[in-house]
FIFI-944852 format. One record per residue (C-alpha): residue number from 1; residue in one letter; x, z negated, y negated. Coordinates in nm, 3 decimals, decimal comma, padded with zeros to 5 digits, always signed. Layout:
N
@nr=NUM rest=A px=X pz=Z py=Y
...
***
This chain:
262
@nr=1 rest=X px=-09,007 pz=-01,938 py=+02,635
@nr=2 rest=X px=-08,758 pz=-02,208 py=+02,726
@nr=3 rest=X px=-08,511 pz=-02,295 py=+02,449
@nr=4 rest=X px=-08,200 pz=-02,175 py=+02,632
@nr=5 rest=X px=-08,348 pz=-01,893 py=+02,836
@nr=6 rest=X px=-08,072 pz=-01,682 py=+02,998
@nr=7 rest=X px=-07,794 pz=-01,846 py=+02,795
@nr=8 rest=X px=-07,454 pz=-01,883 py=+02,961
@nr=9 rest=X px=-07,308 pz=-02,225 py=+02,883
@nr=10 rest=X px=-06,949 pz=-02,324 py=+02,957
@nr=11 rest=X px=-06,962 pz=-02,704 py=+02,995
@nr=12 rest=X px=-06,642 pz=-02,906 py=+03,032
@nr=13 rest=X px=-06,664 pz=-03,246 py=+03,196
@nr=14 rest=X px=-07,000 pz=-03,137 py=+03,330
@nr=15 rest=X px=-06,988 pz=-03,289 py=+03,675
@nr=16 rest=X px=-07,075 pz=-03,649 py=+03,587
@nr=17 rest=X px=-07,197 pz=-03,883 py=+03,315
@nr=18 rest=X px=-07,331 pz=-03,734 py=+02,992
@nr=19 rest=X px=-07,200 pz=-03,392 py=+03,097
@nr=20 rest=X px=-07,412 pz=-03,385 py=+03,411
@nr=21 rest=X px=-07,717 pz=-03,497 py=+03,214
@nr=22 rest=X px=-07,653 pz=-03,208 py=+02,975
@nr=23 rest=X px=-07,620 pz=-02,969 py=+03,268
@nr=24 rest=X px=-07,959 pz=-03,079 py=+03,400
@nr=25 rest=X px=-08,126 pz=-03,028 py=+03,065
@nr=26 rest=X px=-07,957 pz=-02,692 py=+03,010
@nr=27 rest=X px=-08,083 pz=-02,562 py=+03,343
@nr=28 rest=X px=-08,429 pz=-02,703 py=+03,270
@nr=29 rest=X px=-08,420 pz=-02,512 py=+02,939
@nr=30 rest=X px=-08,343 pz=-02,186 py=+03,120
@nr=31 rest=X px=-07,963 pz=-02,160 py=+03,097
@nr=32 rest=X px=-07,696 pz=-02,071 py=+03,350
@nr=33 rest=X px=-07,435 pz=-02,346 py=+03,341
@nr=34 rest=X px=-07,067 pz=-02,330 py=+03,434
@nr=35 rest=X px=-06,959 pz=-02,680 py=+03,536
@nr=36 rest=X px=-06,591 pz=-02,726 py=+03,449
@nr=37 rest=X px=-06,414 pz=-03,032 py=+03,588
@nr=38 rest=X px=-06,092 pz=-03,147 py=+03,752
@nr=39 rest=X px=-06,280 pz=-03,345 py=+04,018
@nr=40 rest=X px=-06,370 pz=-03,121 py=+04,312
@nr=41 rest=X px=-06,611 pz=-03,361 py=+04,492
@nr=42 rest=X px=-06,816 pz=-03,421 py=+04,177
@nr=43 rest=X px=-06,825 pz=-03,047 py=+04,103
@nr=44 rest=X px=-06,977 pz=-02,986 py=+04,446
@nr=45 rest=X px=-07,226 pz=-03,266 py=+04,392
@nr=46 rest=X px=-07,324 pz=-03,140 py=+04,048
@nr=47 rest=X px=-07,376 pz=-02,783 py=+04,169
@nr=48 rest=X px=-07,588 pz=-02,923 py=+04,451
@nr=49 rest=X px=-07,806 pz=-03,099 py=+04,195
@nr=50 rest=X px=-07,829 pz=-02,809 py=+03,949
@nr=51 rest=X px=-07,876 pz=-02,539 py=+04,210
@nr=52 rest=X px=-07,842 pz=-02,163 py=+04,173
@nr=53 rest=X px=-07,844 pz=-02,180 py=+03,795
@nr=54 rest=X px=-07,497 pz=-02,334 py=+03,804
@nr=55 rest=X px=-07,141 pz=-02,248 py=+03,902
@nr=56 rest=X px=-06,854 pz=-02,490 py=+03,949
@nr=57 rest=X px=-06,501 pz=-02,418 py=+03,830
@nr=58 rest=X px=-06,209 pz=-02,649 py=+03,901
@nr=59 rest=X px=-06,008 pz=-02,686 py=+03,583
@nr=60 rest=X px=-05,778 pz=-02,933 py=+03,412
@nr=61 rest=X px=-05,886 pz=-02,890 py=+03,050
@nr=62 rest=X px=-05,549 pz=-03,016 py=+02,928
@nr=63 rest=X px=-05,379 pz=-02,722 py=+03,103
@nr=64 rest=X px=-05,393 pz=-02,393 py=+02,911
@nr=65 rest=X px=-05,356 pz=-02,177 py=+03,221
@nr=66 rest=X px=-05,646 pz=-02,356 py=+03,387
@nr=67 rest=X px=-05,870 pz=-02,312 py=+03,083
@nr=68 rest=X px=-05,783 pz=-01,945 py=+03,044
@nr=69 rest=X px=-05,859 pz=-01,891 py=+03,412
@nr=70 rest=X px=-06,191 pz=-02,078 py=+03,388
@nr=71 rest=X px=-06,299 pz=-01,865 py=+03,091
@nr=72 rest=X px=-06,197 pz=-01,550 py=+03,277
@nr=73 rest=X px=-06,390 pz=-01,655 py=+03,588
@nr=74 rest=X px=-06,698 pz=-01,719 py=+03,377
@nr=75 rest=X px=-06,679 pz=-01,378 py=+03,211
@nr=76 rest=X px=-06,612 pz=-01,206 py=+03,543
@nr=77 rest=X px=-06,930 pz=-01,356 py=+03,688
@nr=78 rest=X px=-07,169 pz=-01,352 py=+03,393
@nr=79 rest=X px=-07,022 pz=-01,098 py=+03,153
@nr=80 rest=X px=-07,058 pz=-01,323 py=+02,849
@nr=81 rest=X px=-07,049 pz=-01,678 py=+02,717
@nr=82 rest=X px=-07,317 pz=-01,793 py=+02,474
@nr=83 rest=X px=-07,198 pz=-02,151 py=+02,421
@nr=84 rest=X px=-06,899 pz=-02,371 py=+02,488
@nr=85 rest=X px=-06,975 pz=-02,741 py=+02,512
@nr=86 rest=X px=-06,653 pz=-02,942 py=+02,489
@nr=87 rest=X px=-06,768 pz=-03,257 py=+02,664
@nr=88 rest=X px=-06,468 pz=-03,353 py=+02,878
@nr=89 rest=X px=-06,303 pz=-03,675 py=+02,773
@nr=90 rest=X px=-06,129 pz=-03,993 py=+02,878
@nr=91 rest=X px=-06,153 pz=-04,334 py=+02,711
@nr=92 rest=X px=-05,872 pz=-04,546 py=+02,852
@nr=93 rest=X px=-05,657 pz=-04,735 py=+02,777
@nr=94 rest=X px=-05,848 pz=-05,015 py=+02,604
@nr=95 rest=X px=-05,563 pz=-05,124 py=+02,378
@nr=96 rest=X px=-05,459 pz=-05,156 py=+02,015
@nr=97 rest=X px=-05,219 pz=-04,892 py=+01,892
@nr=98 rest=X px=-04,892 pz=-05,084 py=+01,934
@nr=99 rest=X px=-04,971 pz=-05,155 py=+02,301
@nr=100 rest=X px=-05,054 pz=-04,792 py=+02,379
@nr=101 rest=X px=-04,761 pz=-04,615 py=+02,540
@nr=102 rest=X px=-04,673 pz=-04,254 py=+02,467
@nr=103 rest=X px=-04,801 pz=-04,122 py=+02,799
@nr=104 rest=X px=-05,141 pz=-04,285 py=+02,740
@nr=105 rest=X px=-05,154 pz=-04,151 py=+02,385
@nr=106 rest=X px=-05,066 pz=-03,799 py=+02,499
@nr=107 rest=X px=-05,322 pz=-03,804 py=+02,780
@nr=108 rest=X px=-05,604 pz=-03,901 py=+02,544
@nr=109 rest=X px=-05,515 pz=-03,636 py=+02,289
@nr=110 rest=X px=-05,453 pz=-03,365 py=+02,549
@nr=111 rest=X px=-05,787 pz=-03,416 py=+02,725
@nr=112 rest=X px=-06,011 pz=-03,513 py=+02,435
@nr=113 rest=X px=-05,871 pz=-03,293 py=+02,160
@nr=114 rest=X px=-05,621 pz=-03,031 py=+02,272
@nr=115 rest=X px=-05,871 pz=-02,907 py=+02,530
@nr=116 rest=X px=-06,088 pz=-02,792 py=+02,236
@nr=117 rest=X px=-05,797 pz=-02,586 py=+02,110
@nr=118 rest=X px=-05,768 pz=-02,420 py=+02,452
@nr=119 rest=X px=-06,138 pz=-02,345 py=+02,501
@nr=120 rest=X px=-06,154 pz=-02,199 py=+02,150
@nr=121 rest=X px=-05,834 pz=-01,998 py=+02,186
@nr=122 rest=X px=-05,947 pz=-01,839 py=+02,511
@nr=123 rest=X px=-06,323 pz=-01,832 py=+02,455
@nr=124 rest=X px=-06,355 pz=-01,723 py=+02,093
@nr=125 rest=X px=-06,366 pz=-01,348 py=+02,157
@nr=126 rest=X px=-06,658 pz=-01,396 py=+02,394
@nr=127 rest=X px=-06,841 pz=-01,613 py=+02,139
@nr=128 rest=X px=-06,783 pz=-01,355 py=+01,866
@nr=129 rest=X px=-06,947 pz=-01,092 py=+02,087
@nr=130 rest=X px=-07,245 pz=-01,314 py=+02,164
@nr=131 rest=X px=-07,263 pz=-01,479 py=+01,820
@nr=132 rest=X px=-07,270 pz=-01,798 py=+02,020
@nr=133 rest=X px=-07,202 pz=-02,158 py=+01,936
@nr=134 rest=X px=-06,966 pz=-02,445 py=+02,004
@nr=135 rest=X px=-07,065 pz=-02,806 py=+02,064
@nr=136 rest=X px=-06,840 pz=-03,111 py=+02,087
@nr=137 rest=X px=-06,917 pz=-03,449 py=+02,237
@nr=138 rest=X px=-06,781 pz=-03,696 py=+01,984
@nr=139 rest=X px=-06,868 pz=-04,065 py=+01,946
@nr=140 rest=X px=-06,997 pz=-04,301 py=+01,681
@nr=141 rest=X px=-06,662 pz=-04,481 py=+01,695
@nr=142 rest=X px=-06,498 pz=-04,173 py=+01,546
@nr=143 rest=X px=-06,668 pz=-04,274 py=+01,222
@nr=144 rest=X px=-06,684 pz=-04,654 py=+01,233
@nr=145 rest=X px=-06,386 pz=-04,741 py=+01,455
@nr=146 rest=X px=-06,368 pz=-04,982 py=+01,747
@nr=147 rest=X px=-06,133 pz=-05,263 py=+01,836
@nr=148 rest=X px=-05,893 pz=-05,215 py=+02,126
@nr=149 rest=X px=-05,954 pz=-04,839 py=+02,150
@nr=150 rest=X px=-05,722 pz=-04,708 py=+01,879
@nr=151 rest=X px=-05,611 pz=-04,383 py=+02,043
@nr=152 rest=X px=-05,959 pz=-04,304 py=+02,174
@nr=153 rest=X px=-06,124 pz=-04,352 py=+01,836
@nr=154 rest=X px=-05,851 pz=-04,141 py=+01,676
@nr=155 rest=X px=-05,939 pz=-03,848 py=+01,905
@nr=156 rest=X px=-06,308 pz=-03,878 py=+01,817
@nr=157 rest=X px=-06,238 pz=-03,898 py=+01,445
@nr=158 rest=X px=-06,025 pz=-03,586 py=+01,482
@nr=159 rest=X px=-06,308 pz=-03,410 py=+01,663
@nr=160 rest=X px=-06,540 pz=-03,485 py=+01,371
@nr=161 rest=X px=-06,298 pz=-03,333 py=+01,121
@nr=162 rest=X px=-06,228 pz=-03,039 py=+01,351
@nr=163 rest=X px=-06,600 pz=-02,969 py=+01,387
@nr=164 rest=X px=-06,636 pz=-02,920 py=+01,013
@nr=165 rest=X px=-06,328 pz=-02,701 py=+00,978
@nr=166 rest=X px=-06,425 pz=-02,488 py=+01,275
@nr=167 rest=X px=-06,776 pz=-02,447 py=+01,134
@nr=168 rest=X px=-06,626 pz=-02,300 py=+00,816
@nr=169 rest=X px=-06,374 pz=-02,081 py=+00,998
@nr=170 rest=X px=-06,623 pz=-01,927 py=+01,238
@nr=171 rest=X px=-06,932 pz=-01,900 py=+01,017
@nr=172 rest=X px=-06,833 pz=-01,542 py=+00,919
@nr=173 rest=X px=-06,874 pz=-01,455 py=+01,289
@nr=174 rest=X px=-07,220 pz=-01,622 py=+01,300
@nr=175 rest=X px=-07,077 pz=-01,889 py=+01,534
@nr=176 rest=X px=-07,219 pz=-02,236 py=+01,475
@nr=177 rest=X px=-07,007 pz=-02,546 py=+01,548
@nr=178 rest=X px=-07,160 pz=-02,892 py=+01,579
@nr=179 rest=X px=-07,100 pz=-03,227 py=+01,747
@nr=180 rest=X px=-07,309 pz=-03,510 py=+01,890
@nr=181 rest=X px=-07,199 pz=-03,870 py=+01,835
@nr=182 rest=X px=-07,353 pz=-04,121 py=+02,077
@nr=183 rest=X px=-07,303 pz=-04,497 py=+02,061
@nr=184 rest=X px=-07,352 pz=-04,676 py=+02,395
@nr=185 rest=X px=-07,482 pz=-04,465 py=+02,683
@nr=186 rest=X px=-07,539 pz=-04,583 py=+03,039
@nr=187 rest=X px=-07,320 pz=-04,383 py=+03,273
@nr=188 rest=X px=-07,180 pz=-04,469 py=+03,615
@nr=189 rest=X px=-06,846 pz=-04,546 py=+03,450
@nr=190 rest=X px=-07,002 pz=-04,784 py=+03,198
@nr=191 rest=X px=-07,213 pz=-04,955 py=+03,464
@nr=192 rest=X px=-06,910 pz=-05,008 py=+03,686
@nr=193 rest=X px=-06,717 pz=-05,148 py=+03,392
@nr=194 rest=X px=-07,001 pz=-05,382 py=+03,299
@nr=195 rest=X px=-07,041 pz=-05,515 py=+03,652
@nr=196 rest=X px=-06,669 pz=-05,593 py=+03,665
@nr=197 rest=X px=-06,691 pz=-05,821 py=+03,361
@nr=198 rest=X px=-06,718 pz=-06,197 py=+03,382
@nr=199 rest=X px=-07,079 pz=-06,201 py=+03,259
@nr=200 rest=X px=-07,240 pz=-05,861 py=+03,331
@nr=201 rest=X px=-07,574 pz=-05,975 py=+03,190
@nr=202 rest=X px=-07,415 pz=-06,050 py=+02,854
@nr=203 rest=X px=-07,266 pz=-05,699 py=+02,845
@nr=204 rest=X px=-07,610 pz=-05,546 py=+02,895
@nr=205 rest=X px=-07,756 pz=-05,760 py=+02,618
@nr=206 rest=X px=-07,468 pz=-05,664 py=+02,390
@nr=207 rest=X px=-07,516 pz=-05,293 py=+02,453
@nr=208 rest=X px=-07,890 pz=-05,322 py=+02,396
@nr=209 rest=X px=-07,834 pz=-05,528 py=+02,084
@nr=210 rest=X px=-07,602 pz=-05,289 py=+01,898
@nr=211 rest=X px=-07,874 pz=-05,023 py=+01,886
@nr=212 rest=X px=-08,138 pz=-05,064 py=+01,616
@nr=213 rest=X px=-08,400 pz=-04,926 py=+01,855
@nr=214 rest=X px=-08,325 pz=-05,216 py=+02,088
@nr=215 rest=X px=-08,186 pz=-05,058 py=+02,403
@nr=216 rest=X px=-07,886 pz=-04,875 py=+02,540
@nr=217 rest=X px=-08,009 pz=-04,533 py=+02,657
@nr=218 rest=X px=-07,941 pz=-04,308 py=+02,951
@nr=219 rest=X px=-07,752 pz=-03,983 py=+02,898
@nr=220 rest=X px=-08,068 pz=-03,774 py=+02,880
@nr=221 rest=X px=-08,121 pz=-03,867 py=+02,513
@nr=222 rest=X px=-07,785 pz=-03,708 py=+02,429
@nr=223 rest=X px=-07,863 pz=-03,408 py=+02,646
@nr=224 rest=X px=-08,193 pz=-03,343 py=+02,465
@nr=225 rest=X px=-08,008 pz=-03,337 py=+02,133
@nr=226 rest=X px=-07,752 pz=-03,097 py=+02,280
@nr=227 rest=X px=-08,023 pz=-02,858 py=+02,397
@nr=228 rest=X px=-08,158 pz=-02,849 py=+02,042
@nr=229 rest=X px=-07,817 pz=-02,786 py=+01,884
@nr=230 rest=X px=-07,741 pz=-02,500 py=+02,124
@nr=231 rest=X px=-08,081 pz=-02,340 py=+02,072
@nr=232 rest=X px=-08,216 pz=-02,109 py=+01,804
@nr=233 rest=X px=-08,418 pz=-02,404 py=+01,674
@nr=234 rest=X px=-08,087 pz=-02,519 py=+01,520
@nr=235 rest=X px=-07,996 pz=-02,171 py=+01,394
@nr=236 rest=X px=-07,921 pz=-02,295 py=+01,041
@nr=237 rest=X px=-07,728 pz=-02,607 py=+01,141
@nr=238 rest=X px=-07,350 pz=-02,597 py=+01,151
@nr=239 rest=X px=-07,073 pz=-02,845 py=+01,077
@nr=240 rest=X px=-07,305 pz=-03,132 py=+01,166
@nr=241 rest=X px=-07,200 pz=-03,454 py=+01,341
@nr=242 rest=X px=-07,537 pz=-03,561 py=+01,480
@nr=243 rest=X px=-07,559 pz=-03,934 py=+01,559
@nr=244 rest=X px=-07,754 pz=-03,989 py=+01,881
@nr=245 rest=X px=-07,707 pz=-04,359 py=+01,843
@nr=246 rest=X px=-08,042 pz=-04,534 py=+01,814
@nr=247 rest=X px=-07,935 pz=-04,649 py=+01,468
@nr=248 rest=X px=-07,632 pz=-04,839 py=+01,600
@nr=249 rest=X px=-07,432 pz=-04,757 py=+01,289
@nr=250 rest=X px=-07,694 pz=-04,925 py=+01,070
@nr=251 rest=X px=-07,645 pz=-05,272 py=+01,214
@nr=252 rest=X px=-07,347 pz=-05,232 py=+01,445
@nr=253 rest=X px=-07,154 pz=-05,536 py=+01,321
@nr=254 rest=X px=-07,453 pz=-05,769 py=+01,349
@nr=255 rest=X px=-07,439 pz=-05,752 py=+01,728
@nr=256 rest=X px=-07,218 pz=-05,981 py=+01,933
@nr=257 rest=X px=-06,881 pz=-05,815 py=+01,954
@nr=258 rest=X px=-06,752 pz=-05,684 py=+02,283
@nr=259 rest=X px=-06,514 pz=-05,428 py=+02,423
@nr=260 rest=X px=-06,754 pz=-05,177 py=+02,575
@nr=261 rest=X px=-06,660 pz=-04,809 py=+02,562
@nr=262 rest=X px=-06,886 pz=-04,612 py=+02,327
***
């Protein structure tokens, strides 16, 4: 039996990057995946890739009405939700705190953090019925920090703390809450950023070098960890912030410093 056979997974930010890689792995593991995104063209592309085991829902995760509607549409179609994966996030601006304006700060917190409040508020009853689970996409920088990304790292640190509190709050309902914390991951956004730098080759070497295992991975390594955490194989794991980082935290500061988004 596949690890996620017949599970219904509500996946925010699922139309590109790590989210799309997770969607692929979830379908491969037997799940039905609801791709939630505010980018209509990428939703259509993702559903085309994932096929009949997926549904696309247009939704701004920072808008409570949109999230409530997306949850309702999912329940109307499938009758239940077994997992909510809060993957949607933004990383810009690349600035220290004093240079970050209020609109930029609010956007980061609304998308990266407040969206979790909305998906939980409107999806919890369904998860109680299914004794499902919640998964957050965090980042290694939520633990170790990163220069020139103050607001972004603050959202990821908050996600880590929130994961633990939610795990305690919802354990009585048999709902598990965990997070994955990647370091560098090759996505289209990161590749485009790297190619725009003065020395793209140096950026690739930097990203390879910060990982103890010697290379910057593709998003599939994160997706494999997510499949495990959403499956019954992880049935006694909750409140965990799982580093999917190739050991980057072990020797992170020995690598040549750069400003890549982790």
